[in-house]
N, C-alpha and C positions, 0 to 999 in steps of 0.2 A: 506492499500500500505505497502511495506515495504522499510525502510532507500535506498537502493541502485537502486530502480522500482524509487523512486521520485527522487534520485538524476539522474537519466537516463534523467529521463525529461525535466532536467532545458534546457534553450534554449541556454545558455552560452553566454548570454548579458543580460537578464530585471534579478538584484540583491535581487526583490523584493519577486520573485521566493522563492526565498534560505531565503531569512527572514523571508518569510512565516513555509518553516522548523523551523526556529529556535526556530521560535514562539512556535509551533506547540510540539517540543521536546528540546525546552532544560534544562526542567526540570526530565525530563526520564532521570533514574539511569544509564541508559549504552548508551545514545547516543555520546556523545565527547568518551567511548570505542570503536561506531563501523568506529565509523567515522574516526578512527587512521586509524583502522582495514581497513575502506576503501579505505587507504593512499597507507597503504603500497601493497594490493594486484591489483587495482583499473588502472592503470595507467591512463584511459578515465573521472578519476569519481576526479582525484586531483585537481581537477579545484577548483568543488566544492565543497568538504568535506578542501581542507583548509582555501577557503573564512570564515566557517563558521563558523573552528575552530579561522583563525582571527576575523570574526565577534566574537566570545564572547570575547575577551579580548577587542575590543574595546570596550565591552559596559561597560567594565572596571571590569569582573568577567573573570578567572581565570580559572585553573586545577590542578588538584592533580598534587605533583612534577612525582609520578610515569607515568603520563599516558604523561608528557612534556619527560620524559625520551623514554615512548615507542615514540612517533613523531616521537624526534631527534633522533633514535638507526639509528648502524652501517645496512647496508644495506638495508637502504628505499631507493630505484630507482623514484628520484623526474622527472619528464621528462617535465610538460607543463614547461613557461616560468607562468602565473600566478603562480600554486602552486611552485613554488622555490621563487616566490616576498613574496607570505602568509607569507611563514615558515621564511623570511628574515625581512618580516615588524613584527612579532612575537616576533624578538630576546630579543628589547631591554623592555619588560615583562615577560618574564622567567629570572629565574632562571638556569647559566650554572656549570655545576656541572661534577664532576669523572668519571661520568653514560653517558652524551650526550655529553663534549665535542672533542670528535674524528669526531662525526655526523657531528657536528655542524661546528666544523673547515672547513671538505671537501665541505660541506654545500657552506661556504662563500670562499671558494679559487677556486670552479671551478668555483662561478659567479663575480669575481673581473676579468674573462677570457670571461665572456657571452657573445653575440650580442646581446642582448636584455642590453636595457641600463639606464631601474629602478633595474635591477637584480644588473646591475656591481652597481651603486646607492649603492644598500642596501646594497646590498657585502662589500663596505667598511662602512658601518655601524656596521654590522654584525661585520667585523675586530675588532672594535673598541670594542663591547661587549667582542668577545673572549680577549681583552688588558685588560678587568676589570677583570678580572679573573685569564689572564695570562698574570700577567706584563714583563715580557723575549717577550709580542707580541710588544712594546710598539712601540721598537724603528723600528720594523717591518711594523709598519703599518703609521708611521709618515713619513717615506718610499716611500711609498705605495701611500698616499699622495703627496708628492713633488711633483712623479713621473704625478699621477695621472695630478695635475694645469699644466703641458704642455702637454699635449695628449690628456684628452678626454674634453666630452662635453661640453657645459654649464653647460645645465641639472645635471653632476653629478659635474661640477665643488662647487654650488653650496650646497651641501651633503658634496664634501671633505672640502669643508674650514669651514665648525661647527664644523667636524672633529679634527681639525687639534685644531681650537677656545678652541673645551672642552678642547684639550690634554695640549696648553697651560696656560689657565684656573688652569688645577687639577696638574700643577708644584709649582702653588702659595700659 
C-alpha cells in the first residue's frame, strides 16, 4: 500500500494507526519528502501528514533544513485546524530563516484570529518564535499578548503568560 492510500485509511481518531505508519516508514529515504508533497497537494490528508511530521519532532528527531523550508513555503494552503496546529507546534523546534519566514509569518498571523483556541494559543507562541528571528517583532508581540490578556480565554491566557514571562526574562 502506498503512503497516500495508507493515510486515506486513517479513521481520523486513533493515532496508533499513524504511529504504525511512522514506525514502518521513518527510515525510508523519501518518507518525509512524500509527507510534505502530500501536505501540499491533498487537503484531506493534511491532518495525518502533519501529525506524522510533528510526531517525528516529538521523538526528538528533526528534518533537513531544505525539507523544513519546503514544508513552510509560500503557497501551501493548510485548511484543517489540526494541521495548522501541528505546524505551529513544530515551530519552536525548527530553524526560522529567510527562506521560510514569510510563510511562517502568514501562518502565525492567520492563526491569531482562528476560531480554534488551540490554534490561537500556538499562534502567540509562533509570534514569539518569529520575534526571536526578527527582534523588531518583539514590541508587536508584547502588545498582542497584553491585548490577549483582556479578551482571550483561560486556555490561551496560560500560553500568553508564559510568553510574557519569557520576554521579560530575556530582557534581564
